[in-house]
C-alpha positions in Angstrom: -35.9 -8.3 1.5 -33.8 -6.5 4.1 -31.0 -4.4 2.7 -27.4 -4.8 3.8 -27.4 -1.0 4.6 -30.6 -1.0 6.8 -28.9 0.5 9.8 -28.7 3.8 7.7 -31.2 6.6 7.6 -33.6 7.5 4.8 -33.6 10.9 3.1 -34.9 12.4 -0.1 -32.3 13.4 -2.7 -32.5 16.3 -5.1 -34.7 14.2 -7.5 -37.2 13.4 -4.8 -36.0 9.8 -4.5 -35.8 8.2 -1.1 -32.2 6.9 -0.5 -30.4 5.7 2.5 -27.4 7.3 4.2 -25.3 6.4 7.2 -26.0 8.0 10.5 -23.6 10.8 11.4 -21.1 9.4 14.0 -18.1 10.8 15.8 -15.0 11.1 13.6 -12.3 8.6 14.2 -8.9 10.1 14.6 -6.4 9.4 11.8 -3.0 7.7 12.3 0.3 7.4 10.7 -0.5 3.7 10.0 -3.5 4.6 7.8 -3.6 3.0 4.3 -4.5 4.7 1.1 -6.9 2.7 -1.1 -8.2 3.5 -4.5 -11.6 2.0 -5.3 -11.3 -0.4 -8.2 -13.9 -0.8 -11.0 -16.7 -3.2 -9.8 -16.5 -1.9 -6.2 -18.6 1.2 -6.8 -21.2 1.6 -4.0 -20.0 -1.7 -2.4 -18.4 -0.9 1.0 -18.8 -4.5 1.8 -16.5 -5.6 -1.0 -13.9 -2.9 0.0 -14.1 -4.1 3.6 -13.5 -7.8 2.4 -10.6 -6.7 0.2 -8.9 -4.8 3.0 -9.8 -6.7 6.1 -11.0 -10.1 4.8 -14.4 -9.5 6.4 -17.4 -7.4 5.3 -18.2 -6.3 8.9 -16.0 -3.1 8.7 -18.0 -1.5 5.8 -19.5 1.1 8.0 -16.1 2.0 9.6 -14.7 2.6 6.2 -17.6 5.0 5.3 -17.5 6.8 8.6 -13.7 7.2 8.4 -14.0 8.8 5.0 -17.0 10.9 5.9 -19.2 9.0 3.3 -22.8 9.4 4.3 -24.3 7.5 1.4 -22.2 4.5 0.3 -24.3 4.1 -2.9 -23.2 7.4 -4.2 -20.0 8.2 -2.3 -17.9 5.2 -3.4 -16.9 5.7 -7.1 -14.2 3.8 -9.0 -10.9 5.7 -8.8 -11.7 7.5 -5.6 -9.0 7.5 -3.0 -10.0 6.3 0.5 -7.9 6.5 3.7 -8.5 3.6 5.9 -7.2 2.3 9.2 -4.6 -0.5 9.1 -5.8 -4.0 9.9 -4.0 -4.0 13.2 -5.7 -0.8 14.2 -9.1 -2.0 13.2 -8.7 -5.1 15.3 -8.3 -2.9 18.4 -11.4 -0.7 17.7 
C-alpha cells in the first residue's frame, strides 16, 4: 500500500529505523494574517487532519509542515504543540 506521505524522503533515525521526512524546501515568508493553531489530541502525526480542520481540505498538509519547519510529520506533530499557519485566504493564493 502506498503511504499518504510517499513524497517524502527516507532516512534512518537514532534507533536505526527507516522513517520518512519531508524534503527541505524554501521557507515561506510569515505574514501578519498567520493563525496560531494548537494541535488537539488525536491529531498527532496527522498533518492531513490538521489541514482539513484549518482549510477544509487535506491537500495543504505539506504546506503546514514546511511552514513550521517540520521535517517528519510523524514525530514533529504532538498534541499541544503550537503551529503557525497561513490564513485560508493566503493559502488560496499560493
